[in-house]
N, C-alpha and C positions, 0 to 999 in steps of 0.2 A: 063430279062425274066428268070424265073427259069427253072429247068430241066423238061423234058417231064414227064408227069404223065400218065402212061399207065393204071394202075388200082390200086386203094387203097381201102381197106375195113375197116369198123369199125362198132361198135355198142355201145349202151349205154342204161342203165336202169336208169330211174329217177322215183322214187315213193315218198311216203311221204304225198300225198294228200288224199282226201276222197276216199273211195272204187271206183274202176273203172277209176281212173284218171292217173294211171301209164302209162309210155310210154317206149317203147323199140324198137327204130328204128335201122335198119341195113342198112348201106349205102355202095354203090359201087360208086367210083369217078374215072373219067378218061377223057382223051382227046376225043372230039367228033369225031375225024377222026380215032379212034381206036375201040377196042371191046366194050367199054362202049357206044359210039355213035351208033354203030350197034345194040346193045341191046336196047337202048332207042327207036330207029326207029322201031325195030321189035316188042317190047312190045306195043308201041303206036298203031301200025297198026294191031296187033293181039289181039284185045280186047276179054275178056272172061266174060261171064255172071257171076255176083256175085263178080268179081275181076277187075272191070273197072280201067284202068290206066289213071291218070290225072296229068297234070302239077301242081306244087305248084305255087299258085298265092296269091298275097296280097289281091286282090279283082278281080272281073270279069274284064278282059281286062288288068290286070297288072301282067304279068308273071315275076318271079324272074330270075336272072342270078347268077350262072350257072343254065342252064335249069335243072329242078329237076322233075323227074317222080315218082309219088307216086303209090305204089302197096299195096293193103290191104292184110294183113296176114289172115284176117277173111273174110269169105264169107258174102258179103253185101246183105241182103235180106229184109231190112225194110227202109221205107222212113225216119224215125227218125235217124237211124244209118247213112244212106247216108248223111243226112243234117248235122249231127255232124262231120262226117269224112270229107265231102267236104265243110265244113264251118270252124268251130273252129279249127280242127286239120290241115286242109290244110293251113289256114292262119298262124298257129303256125309253121309249117314246113317251109313255105316261109320265115318267120321272122328269124327262126333259121339259114337258109342258109345265109341270109344277115348278121346276127350276126357273122357267121364264116368268111365271107369276111372282115367285119369290124375289127375282131380280128386278121386278117392276116393269118388264117389257110388256107384259099383259097386265092391265090394271086389275087388281084384286076385286074391285067393286063391279067389274064387268065380266067376271068369271062365269056367271050364269047366263049372260046375254050374248057371248061370243061363241063361235064355232070354228074349228080348225079341220081342214082336210089335209092329210099328209100322204104324199106319194112316196112309198118306201122302197129303197133299194137294198136288197139283201143278196149278196153274191151267191149264185147257185152252187159254187164250190164248197159251201158249208156242208152240203149233204155228203161229201166224200172225205171230209177232214175229221179223222178219228181223234185228233188232238185239238179240236176247236176249243179255244179258251173263251168260255161264256162270259167271264168277268170283263175281259178286254172288249169283246163284242158289245156287251151292255154299255160299258163306259163310252165307247166311241159313238154308238147310236144315241145315247143320252145327250152327249155334248153336241152332236150334229143337230139334234132336234132343237135344243135350246138356242143354238147359234142361228139356225134358220128362222126361228121365231124372232129373235133379236133383230136380224137383218130385215125381216118383213115389217116389223113394227117401227123400224127406224128408217125405212125406205133406203136401204143400203144394197148395193152401192148407189150413190146418187148420180144424177145425170151428168153433173159437171165432171166427176171422177171418171165416168164411163167415156165421155167425149175426150177427156185428156189422155186416157190410157188405151183407147181403142186400137191404135196402130202398134202398140207394144205387146199386146196379148195375143197369143196364138193358141187356139184350141188344141189340147193334147192329142186328140185322135186325128185331127187335120194334119198336125205336124208329123205324126206317125205315117200317115198316108203320103205326105210329101217325101218322107224319108224311105218310102218303099217297105215299111214294116207291117202294113196291112193291105 
């Protein structure tokens, strides 16, 4: 058994597909008998209109391990958005979790002891895209989830890299502001 995992955090951005398909999950991972477990229980019981929290499932009645609670970053207010988020993206996140276990980022022997909270970004433009490619959307969100977990469990980026690269990285939207584009 590996060491106790109180709380790890990570995020990933995966883009490159058609407009609206980018994924940017943020994850918190930790033991169910610690702060992450308490947060999962509180979030599950404290539902909020427009930001319903649901478990990541492969399909109805098939929840993944570690238990993974999805929280939308965007207010959900349309049936189409709900169906895509709670369909294609939910399945992608569930598969990304299992990919992380298979890759060894999450120890298999801790699958019943850990919990994950994932803040999910799904571009609202999917509601108006009549040509939305669900396979591409699935693949991008699956890869992003597995990548975010990998980064969380490996403490990436590490502090040395951050300090070394701090002055060479400019936030995309800050740069757009500087350029007068927002």
